[in-house]
N, C-alpha and C positions, 0 to 999 in steps of 0.2 A: 433804418437799414444801416448796418455797419459799413464802414469804408472798406474798399478792397485792400487786401494785404500788401499789394505792390501796385505800382502804376500799370495801367492797361498796356502801355507801350513805353519802352525805355531805351534811350540811346547811350551807349558807353563808348568812350574812346580809350583804347588800351594799347600798351606797348606791344610791338611785334618785331622781333629781331630780324626776321627775313623780309619784311615789307619795306618798300621805299618810305622814306621819312620816318622809319621805325615806329609806325603806328597803324592801327586798324580801327575801324568803326564797327560796332556791334549794335544791332537793333533787336530788342527782345519783346515778344508778345507771348501769350499763352499757347498760340498755335504754331509759332515758328521762331527760329533763331537765324538771323541773317548777319553774315560776316562779310564786310567789304574791305578790300585792301588792294594795293598796287604793288606788284612784284616785277622788277626789271622793266618798268614802264607799261606793263600790261595790267589793266584794271580787272579785278575779278570780284564777283559777289557770289557767296555760297549761301544757299537756303537749306536749313536743316530743321527737321521736326524735333521738338523737345524729347519725343519718345526714343530718338536715336542716341540720346545721351544715357550714360550709366545712371546718373542721378545728380543730386545736389550734394557736393562734398564739403565738409568742414575740416580744415587742416590747420595745424600749428606751423606757421612759417619760420619764425625765429624768436629768440628771447634777447632783450637788451635792457638798458636802464629803465625804460618805461614799463617793462613787463613783457608778457607774452603777446605775440602778434598773430592774429587769426585771419584766415582767408576762407571765404565762402565762394564756391565756384561750381559751374556746370562741368561735370567730368565726362569726357568722351574717351573712347578707346584710343583715338588718335590725339595725342597731347597738343598738337597744333590747333585743334578745334575746341579746346577747353576755353571757357569764358569766366573770368573773374567777376563775380557779382558784387562782392563787398569785401573790404578789409577793415578789421577792427582791432582795438587793443583790449577792450572789455569783453570778457568771456560770455557774460550774460547777454550782451548786445549781439555778439556773434551767433550765439545759439538762437536768439529770436530771429535774426535775419535768415539763418539756415532753415528754420521751420517755415518761415513765410515764403521763401523762394521755393521750397519743396512743395508747399501747398499750391502756390501759383502755377507751377508747371505740372503738378500731379505726378511728381517724380519721387523715386526712393531717396531717403536721407542716408548719406554715406559719411563715414568718418575715415579719414586717411591717417592711419597709424604710422605707416612708413611710405616713402614716395612710391606711388603707383599701386599700393596695396590698400584696398578699401574694405571696410566692414559695414555691412548693411544694418541700418537702424530702423527700418520700416518704411512704409510708403504713405505719403500724404496725398489725399485726393485720388486714391486708387480706383474708386468707383467709376470715374470718368473713363479711364483707360480700359477697365474690364468690360464696360458696356460696349465700347467700340469693338473690342476683340470678339465678344459673344455675337454681336450683330453680324460680323463678317463670317464667322463659322456657320451660323444658321443659314445665311444666304448661300454659302457654298454647298451645303447639304441638300438644298431644295432642288426639285426637278425644274428644268427649264419650262417656260410658259407653253411652248408648242408641245412638249411632251405630256403636259397635263391634259390637253385636248384629245390626244390619241387614245384610242380604246384598244386594249390588247385583245386580239381574237382568240378563238379556240380552234383546235385542230379539227375535230369532228370528221366529216366526210371529205375526202380529197376531191378536188375539182376535176381531176383526170380520171376517166373511166379506166378500170383495170384492163391491162393488156393493150391499151392504145398508146402509141408514142405521142408526145406533145412537144412541139417546138417552142411555142409560146402560148399564152392564155388565149383560148378561143380558136386555135388552129388545129386541124386534124388532117392527117395524111389521107389522100384520096377522098376528100370530102366533096 
């Protein structure tokens, strides 16, 4: 059996300009992303489902004497919730990390051509998310359990004799 592409759980310490001590701690699993930090003395922990992220983005951060510098990160609509997963100098290594993390989260692979503008390169592990969505839709269309036991009646003959007023079932005036 092949080894998993990424560890089952991973802890990352990352810089955070708004947090106390200028850092935050991120725990990653296939089912959740948890970000913990302290702001103005108040500790907070945010739990986010990986499906809430746009996908795993590969971007070119800068160029220097060593060459190009790449960054692989979970991209969210709110930039404060982005999580940098890997930084690399080698393009082949960055691509491998990008594909592995996208497969691990079952998320779309994105390429960031310009800051904040992503190009979709496909979904890794999409079957896992499709199966969950289909199951939810099928359950929503189903009739409730009590409604399945009810039998729909037919109109047929009315219970009230013609010409007699009825207050409620079984009651007749001057009876």
